[in-house]
N, C-alpha and C positions, 0 to 999 in steps of 0.2 A: 445331523444330517445337513446334506450340501442342499444346493440351488436346486441343483438338475436332479435330486431325487426328491424333493419338494414339490418340483414341477410335475414330476410323473406321478405324484401321491393327489395332488389337488389339480384335478383337469377342469378348467371351466370352460362350459358349454355355451355358447350364445346362440338364441333363437334367432332365425331368419327367415325371410319369405321362402328361401329357398329349402329349408329344413325341416320347418315346421308348422304345421297345421292345425290352429285350433278351432273347434265347433262346441255349439252347445247341443247336447245330447241329453234327452230326458230330465232338463232340469241344472243339469251340470255341465262344466266345460270340459272337455276332452281333448287330447292330444296326440297326432302323429308325429312323432319328431325322427330324422334320420339323421344321426350325429355322425362327423366325417369318419370317426373310428370305429363305425360299429354299424349293425343292422337295425334298420327300421323297427319300430316300436310305438304299438297304440296306449294309451292308457286312456281309460274309461272315465275317469275322473282324477283332474289334478286341482291343486290349491295354488292360490297365488299367495306370496308372502311379499310384504313391502320390505325392504332392506332399509331404505332411507323415507319413514312415512310423514314426516313433517315436511323436510326442503324437497324431494322428488318424487312425488305420488305415483306418476306414470312410468318411473323409470327406475332401473336397477331393480327387478321382480325376479324372486326366486320362484321355478314351477317346480313344485312337491308332487310326489307319488303320495297314493294312499299309506306309506309307512314313513311319511316326512323324509324323505331321499330327494335331494336335489337332482333335476333332469338337465334341466337347463337356465339360464339366468336369460330376462329381456331387457336389452338397455334402456330402450324407450318403445311402448307401444306402439307410437306414431310408426316404426320403421317397419310394421308389420303389416300395413296396409289400414284403410278406412273402417274395413267393418270388421277385420281383427280388434283393432284398437277400440273399436265401440262395445264390442264384446267382455275385453279384458278390463274394460275402465266398469262397466253395470256389475261383473265379478267383483272387482275389487270395492269399489261402492257399498256391495252387500256385504261384504265380510267387513269392511273396516266403518259401517256407518258408524257416525258420531254426531251424538244428541248437542244442540248446541243452547248453550246457558244465558239466558238473557236477563234474568234475577234471583238473587239468593236469597231466601226466605230464611234459611235458618242453617245453622251449621253447629252441632253438638257434641262436645269430645267426652269420650269415656272408654277408660280402659284400652287405649292405643287405636279406639276407631272414633272416625266421626261419620256423624248421621246426618245428611245433607237433606235439606228438604229445596228445591228451587225451581223456578217459571222455566222450562225450557220449549222451544220449538214447537212441540206436540201437546204441551199443559203442564200443571203439575208433576213433578219428578221427585220420588226420594229414592234415597239409595245411599248404602253405606262403602266408608274408605276404610282400608287399614292401613296404617302407618301413613297419614295424610303428607307429612313431610316428604316419604318417597314417593308416593302418587300423585301429588300436585307439581306440576313444572311448567315453568315460562316457556313460551315458543317465542323467541323475541322479546321485543321490548313492550310489545301491546297485547300479545294471547297468550292464554295459560289453557293447560288441559288438567284433567284430574280422572283417574280410572278407581272402577268401585271392585268389589271384592268379586263380582261375577266379569269383571274384563271388559265392562263394558264403559266407552270413554265419551267422555263429557268436554267439550270447549266451550271455551270463553273468548270468541272470535277480536274483543275489545274489553282491557281493562278498562281503560278508559269512557269507555260509553257504560259501563254499569252504574246505578244509583250508589250515591254515597253510603246507605245504609247496608248494600251489598259489599262494595268495599272493603267497609269496617268487618266483615265476617270473616273476610279471609286475607286481611291484613296480616295478619301473622304467617302466612304461607308463602307469602309473595318474596 
């Protein structure tokens, strides 16, 4: 396939203040979008997906319809105005809620699963991780994240800030 043919297949459409209006309707984010090459269309409910969740949480967001088809891409929420940026940040914060781990009370391995008990920002939490080596990731020099079997995300904002006992429980995964 030539570059021109690929360009015709993959059309990136960026949301701008001129072609996209985001609103909150009945607790959901809706979008009225007017692409350069098509007619205006309103989507009653859209989903925002971070393409670079750790490095650029407010930029390069995919806006998806109810069938997970990409409608457009947001380069940076700030480009869409203060009110719209606030709405989009609230929505991504809700969708990408991350529990903060303060202390690791226990981690037990059994049959490819690890069972965690941690002290998080909202109290003691217990969760299960499948294939811990794949679902525990270092994020830079001093941060780490773990994803449980239900897709919930947990962050350790500072590995060096953990007590010695907590570090001992996860040193195998670092």
